[in-house]
C-alpha positions, -999 to +999 in steps of 0.1 A: -410+019-134-380-004-130-384-032-153-389-066-135-353-077-161-338-048-145-345-059-107-331-093-117-301-079-137-301-061-100-299-092-077-275-111-093-248-084-095-255-082-062-253-119-053-220-126-071-205-096-054-219-110-022-200-141-032-165-129-035-163-111-006-178-142+012-148-156-009-124-134+011-138-136+040-119-154+072-085-149+051-054-124+051-055-112+015-030-083-002-040-065-036-016-047-049-034-023-073-031-018-111-031+023-115-002+031-139+024+049-128+011+048-092+011+029-058-021+018-045-027-013-015-049-028-003-044-054+030-074-073+047-072-090+077-085-124+088-107-104+108-126-081+080-100-053+082-094-030+058-060-009+054-055+006+023-024+024+017-020+047-006-045+054-034-025+060-070-022+088-099-062+092-105-096+066-093-087+032-104-078+022-066-111+038-055-129+015-081-105-013-075-116-014-039-155+002-042-155-045-051-145-054-013-180-038-005-219-042-013-231-007-029-236+018+003-218-004+026-180+007+023-163+014+059-118+011+059-102+002+093-068+026+083-056+049+054-021+056+053-008+082+027+034+072+021+037+111+009+019+135-003+033+127-044-004+126-068+004+096-073-003+082-043-028+103-033-058+107-060-080+073-045-080+084-008-091+118-016-126+097-028-126+075+004-122+100+024-154+112+012-173+082+001-164+056+029-162+059+066-126+055+075-114+043+111-082+066+109-053+077+090-018+078+096+003+097+075+040+119+082+024+159+080+047+168+065+045+207+045+038+206+005+017+226-019-004+213-045-041+212-042-046+170-036-031+171-005-045+205+006-077+187+000-065+151+017-056+175+052-091+192+043-106+154+044-088+143+066-105+166+093-130+153+118-110+119+113-085+103+144-053+107+130-026+090+143+013+100+135+038+075+140+079+074+137+100+045+136+096+018+164+061+025+167+038-004+168-001-004+153-025-032+157-048-039+134-070-071+135-042-099+135-018-075+118+010-055+131+023-022+118+056-013+127+067+020+115+100+013+097+107+051+086+105+083+093+132+094+121+113+121+126+077+134+121+072+161+098+107+169+100+117+190+064+125+172+037+138+185+004+128+150-011+097+150-003+098+115-013+121+100+014+099+118+042+073+086+031+059+065+061+074+034+059+053+001+071+064-033+078+032-058+078+040-088+103+013-113+101+024-149+124+056-161+107+044-136+074+064-101+063+064-081+035+078-044+038+062-014+023+084+018+018+066+042-006+086+063-026+118+061-001+150+066-020+187+050-013+194+085+007+171+071+040+162+038+034+203+037+046+195+047+079+167+024+082+175+006+115+182-029+109+178-041+145+140-035+143+138-050+110+154-082+128+130-077+159+097-088+135+111-105+108+113-141+109+140-157+085+137-146+048+113-115+042+082-126+024+076-097-001+099-069-004+073-037-023+099-022-047+102+017-034+096+040-055+083+018-088+118+006-090+135+033-100+174+039-098+178+062-062+162+037-047+178+006-055+197-004-018+209-033-032+225-036+002+192-037+026+177-060-009+204-086+004+205-080+037+163-087+038+168-117+010+129-105-001+109-142-017+088-124-041+098-088-048+068-063-064+071-029-088+034-012-091+050+006-120+028+023-153+035+007-189+060+025-206+059+058-183+077+085-191+105+078-168+115+042-178+109+029-144+121+006-137+158+005-137+172-021-153+199-031-134+182-034-101+157-058-116+186-074-126+194-072-093+168-083-080+168-112-098+210-123-094+195-126-058+169-152-060+138-128-054+106-132-079+100-105-094+062-093-097+055-062-115+016-046-126+029-030-160+034-069-165+004-093-143-023-063-137-035-060-104-006-086-085-031-105-050-012-122-029-031-153-003-013-152+029-029-186+042-030-201+075+002-210+095 
């Protein structure tokens, strides 16, 4: 028999969790989760539509995302896998296995790994949307503009450069998510496409590839003139990310640099405009 104290604890837990969920309802919210050396991002629209971009190297992102729901009520409207490296995919498999998922977007490149094979098994029966540069997807009041790749499924010696890269457009707020796209590819992004949707300066530049030197495209950052540059990076990681010069360049351009290894999970609340 379940004790009264246990029932009381459960009721209080559900009440607090429900209160937290209700607090976010009707707001546009971005969370860049602290998942160590990896990427996992959640976007919640005012219509309570949930978008998840990447899933980190372990199940930490799944634990964060679970807090968005009451018990056994997990629903994700859109999952985007930027590319199949293990530090971006792990929790996405868990979400696909335990949640109701509306659709997924990814670039079906050839890549051999156990977690990527599991991903391809898990998306069987789920609506898959293949998008390339110029395509636009609407989720609630959010507009997702694909800026890369220019060709779906194209083999690439550097799998980072197959990253599905998204410009998020919500009213006069824009944020750019480039996955692990390196400078070799980001130099080829069509700036006309960016100009078409960005109102003035870019609000958020999600720094690609954890701030690595190879991904640091100073020309693009200068062109975009972002207000905030967010890095998802592991504390004292073996790759020595982020690159010191990249941080200096962004700060000198006037971009507020925020890092998960220093702040933990980073939340951005977009107020109604």
